[in-house]
VOBA-1610 file (N, C-alpha, C; in pm, whole numbers, padded with zeros to 5 digits, always signed):
BEGIN
Met-04114-00695+00340Met-04016-00705+00447Met-03896-00620+00410Asn-03884-00505+00471Asn-03778-00412+00440Asn-03641-00458+00488Phe-03638-00536+00592Phe-03507-00574+00646Phe-03434-00673+00556Leu-03500-00732+00458Leu-03435-00822+00365Leu-03401-00756+00232Ser-03441-00632+00212Ser-03415-00568+00083Ser-03294-00476+00094Asp-03224-00461-00019Asp-03108-00371-00022Asp-03154-00234-00070Asn-03060-00147-00105Asn-03093-00010-00143Asn-03174-00002-00272Asn-03161-00099-00361Asn-03233-00097-00488Asn-03372-00156-00477Gly-03412-00204-00362Gly-03542-00264-00345Gly-03544-00412-00376Gln-03431-00469-00416Gln-03425-00612-00445Gln-03405-00687-00315Gln-03465-00803-00309Gln-03453-00880-00187Gln-03327-00963-00188Asn-03261-00966-00075Asn-03139-01044-00059Asn-03174-01168+00021Arg-03173-01280-00044Arg-03206-01405+00023Arg-03081-01491+00043Gly-02965-01430+00030Gly-02842-01503+00055Gly-02790-01582-00062Glu-02830-01548-00185Glu-02781-01621-00301Glu-02632-01597-00323Lys-02589-01475-00299Lys-02449-01442-00321Lys-02368-01478-00196Asn-02254-01538-00219Asn-02165-01569-00107Asn-02084-01445-00073Ser-02057-01427+00053Ser-01975-01315+00093Ser-01831-01341+00047Pro-01755-01235+00018Pro-01617-01256-00027Pro-01533-01321+00082His-01444-01407+00039His-01358-01476+00134His-01259-01379+00196Lys-01234-01395+00322Lys-01135-01314+00390Lys-00997-01363+00349Lys-00910-01269+00313Lys-00776-01307+00272Lys-00701-01365+00391Ser-00630-01472+00366Ser-00551-01531+00472Ser-00421-01451+00488Phe-00368-01454+00605Phe-00245-01382+00637Phe-00128-01457+00575Asp-00059-01393+00484Asp+00056-01454+00416Asp+00183-01394+00477Phe+00241-01466+00572Phe+00358-01416+00642Phe+00476-01394+00547Asn+00495-01485+00454Asn+00610-01472+00362Asn+00599-01348+00274Leu+00477-01313+00233Leu+00458-01193+00152Leu+00491-01067+00234Tyr+00442-01061+00359Tyr+00472-00946+00443Tyr+00621-00938+00475Lys+00683-01052+00495Lys+00827-01055+00522Lys+00905-01003+00402Lys+00867-01047+00283Lys+00935-01004+00161Lys+00918-00853+00140Asn+00798-00802+00160Asn+00774-00658+00144Asn+00851-00576+00246Thr+00860-00626+00369Thr+00933-00555+00474Thr+01082-00553+00443Val+01135-00665+00399Val+01278-00672+00366Val+01309-00578+00250Asn+01222-00575+00150Asn+01244-00486+00035Asn+01239-00340+00078Ser+01146-00305+00166Ser+01136-00167+00212Ser+01259-00128+00293Leu+01303-00217+00380Leu+01423-00187+00458Leu+01546-00175+00369His+01551-00254+00266His+01663-00245+00172His+01662-00110+00101Asp+01545-00063+00061Asp+01535+00068-00005Asp+01578+00181+00088Val+01535+00173+00214Val+01573+00277+00311Val+01723+00274+00335Glu+01778+00154+00351Glu+01922+00141+00374Glu+02000+00195+00254Asn+01955+00166+00135Asn+02021+00214+00014Asn+02018+00367+00009Phe+01903+00425+00042Phe+01891+00571+00042Phe+01986+00633+00144Leu+01990+00577+00265Leu+02076+00634+00369Leu+02224+00617+00338Asn+02261+00507+00273Asn+02401+00487+00237Asn+02445+00581+00126Asn+02352+00621+00041Asn+02386+00710-00070Asn+02336+00852-00045Phe+02318+00888+00079Phe+02261+01018+00110Phe+02352+01132+00067His+02484+01112+00073His+02575+01220+00032His+02556+01253-00117His+02521+01154-00198His+02492+01182-00339His+02366+01267-00352Tyr+02265+01233-00272Tyr+02140+01309-00278Tyr+02159+01451-00226Ser+02243+01468-00126Ser+02265+01603-00072Ser+02332+01692-00177Arg+02420+01634-00259Arg+02481+01712-00367Arg+02375+01757-00467Tyr+02282+01668-00500Tyr+02176+01704-00594Tyr+02086+01812-00536Phe+02061+01807-00406Phe+01980+01911-00343Phe+02049+02046-00349Lys+02179+02047-00328Lys+02255+02172-00335Lys+02254+02228-00478Ile+02274+02141-00575Ile+02270+02185-00715Ile+02132+02239-00749Phe+02029+02174-00700Phe+01892+02218-00726Phe+01867+02356-00666Lys+01920+02378-00546Lys+01903+02511-00482Lys+01973+02619-00561Ile+02092+02588-00613Ile+02167+02686-00691Ile+02094+02714-00822Met+02045+02611-00887Met+01976+02628-01015Met+01842+02699-00998Lys+01780+02683-00883Lys+01651+02741-00858Lys+01660+02894-00844Lys+01771+02944-00795Lys+01788+03089-00773Lys+01796+03162-00899
//
């Protein structure tokens, strides 16, 4: 019976359980979103510092 065998020719009779589907963890997604927004806000607030570094890099590159 080919429909019960896998690629290696071994028969799959359902001994192995399928992996459990991860449950949706709202608090984890909320924490990751808040951290990402904090990083973006920090970058935008300190953008003038980064622009100075970009200018120095352009001068040094020449």
